[in-house]
SETIKOL-984823 format. One record per residue (C-alpha): residue number from 1; residue in one letter; chain; x negated, y negated, z negated. Coordinates in nm, 2 decimals. Layout:
R   num   residu   chaine        u        v        w
R   NUM        A        A        X        Y        Z
...
//
This chain:
R   num   residu   chaine        u        v        w
R     1        M        A    -7.09    -5.50     1.54
R     2        L        A    -6.87    -5.64     1.22
R     3        E        A    -6.51    -5.55     1.14
R     4        S        A    -6.21    -5.76     1.15
R     5        N        A    -6.18    -5.67     0.77
R     6        T        A    -6.53    -5.82     0.71
R     7        L        A    -6.48    -6.11     0.93
R     8        T        A    -6.13    -6.27     0.81
R     9        P        A    -6.25    -6.32     0.45
R    10        L        A    -6.57    -6.50     0.58
R    11        F        A    -6.40    -6.69     0.83
R    12        K        A    -6.08    -6.79     0.57
R    13        R        A    -6.37    -6.90     0.32
R    14        M        A    -6.60    -7.14     0.64
R    15        E        A    -6.25    -7.23     0.74
R    16        A        A    -6.15    -7.39     0.41
R    17        A        A    -6.47    -7.54     0.41
R    18        G        A    -6.41    -7.72     0.70
R    19        L        A    -6.66    -7.55     0.91
R    20        L        A    -6.45    -7.36     1.18
R    21        A        A    -6.08    -7.36     1.29
R    22        R        A    -5.91    -7.07     1.38
R    23        T        A    -5.58    -7.00     1.62
R    24        R        A    -5.44    -6.75     1.84
R    25        A        A    -5.49    -6.67     2.20
R    26        T        A    -5.19    -6.78     2.40
R    27        G        A    -5.19    -6.45     2.62
R    28        D        A    -5.27    -6.19     2.36
R    29        E        A    -5.19    -6.32     1.99
R    30        R        A    -5.42    -6.04     1.84
R    31        Q        A    -5.69    -6.21     1.91
R    32        V        A    -5.82    -6.50     1.74
R    33        I        A    -6.02    -6.79     1.88
R    34        V        A    -6.31    -6.93     1.63
R    35        T        A    -6.45    -7.25     1.74
R    36        L        A    -6.64    -7.49     1.51
R    37        T        A    -6.54    -7.85     1.40
R    38        D        A    -6.81    -8.10     1.39
R    39        R        A    -6.88    -8.09     1.01
R    40        G        A    -6.96    -7.66     1.15
R    41        R        A    -7.18    -7.80     1.46
R    42        E        A    -7.38    -8.05     1.20
R    43        M        A    -7.47    -7.70     0.99
R    44        Q        A    -7.54    -7.54     1.31
R    45        G        A    -7.76    -7.74     1.35
R    46        R        A    -7.93    -7.77     1.00
R    47        A        A    -7.96    -7.40     0.99
R    48        A        A    -8.09    -7.37     1.34
R    49        H        A    -8.48    -7.32     1.19
R    50        V        A    -8.36    -7.02     1.00
R    51        P        A    -8.42    -6.72     1.21
R    52        A        A    -8.75    -6.87     1.32
R    53        C        A    -8.83    -6.85     0.94
R    54        I        A    -8.66    -6.51     0.88
R    55        L        A    -8.90    -6.36     1.13
R    56        A        A    -9.19    -6.52     1.03
R    57        A        A    -9.13    -6.40     0.66
R    58        T        A    -9.13    -6.04     0.80
R    59        G        A    -9.46    -6.04     0.93
R    60        L        A    -9.36    -5.84     1.24
R    61        A        A    -9.40    -5.98     1.57
R    62        P        A    -9.01    -5.99     1.75
R    63        G        A    -9.05    -5.67     1.98
R    64        D        A    -9.15    -5.50     1.63
R    65        L        A    -8.86    -5.63     1.46
R    66        V        A    -8.67    -5.51     1.75
R    67        A        A    -8.77    -5.21     1.76
R    68        L        A    -8.74    -5.14     1.35
R    69        Q        A    -8.36    -5.30     1.36
R    70        R        A    -8.31    -5.00     1.66
R    71        Q        A    -8.49    -4.73     1.42
R    72        V        A    -8.29    -4.85     1.11
R    73        M        A    -7.94    -4.80     1.36
R    74        A        A    -8.05    -4.44     1.45
R    75        L        A    -8.13    -4.33     1.11
R    76        R        A    -7.75    -4.49     1.02
R    77        D        A    -7.60    -4.33     1.26
R    78        H        A    -7.75    -4.02     1.24
R    79        I        A    -7.67    -4.00     0.83
R    80        L        A    -7.29    -4.09     0.95
R    81        Q        A    -7.27    -3.85     1.19
R    82        A        A    -7.44    -3.55     0.94
R    83        P        A    -7.21    -3.28     0.81
R    84        Q        A    -7.08    -3.36     0.47
R    85        Q        A    -7.30    -3.10     0.21
R    86        K        A    -7.12    -2.99    -0.11
R    87        G        A    -7.30    -3.08    -0.39
R    88        E        A    -7.48    -2.81    -0.64
R    89        D        A    -7.16    -2.80    -0.85
R    90        G        A    -6.86    -2.85    -0.56
//
């Protein structure tokens, strides 16, 4: 999952490029509704083939790629949960 501090700068650049629009939700102003503009939908259409190209470049079957992603995420979680150890100097 991506955090808002990661997404906000990206959304600002995309909005400045005319690819999306951001509006505050009426029921909860903490929420931001993001919608593609016509230009953003055009780019979405042109980029639709990218995921298949990336998958093909890996040389993996889709199920194998999903399994690898799960393993990498589990590894990340274990590293983040591991107790901090002091180095030889500390």
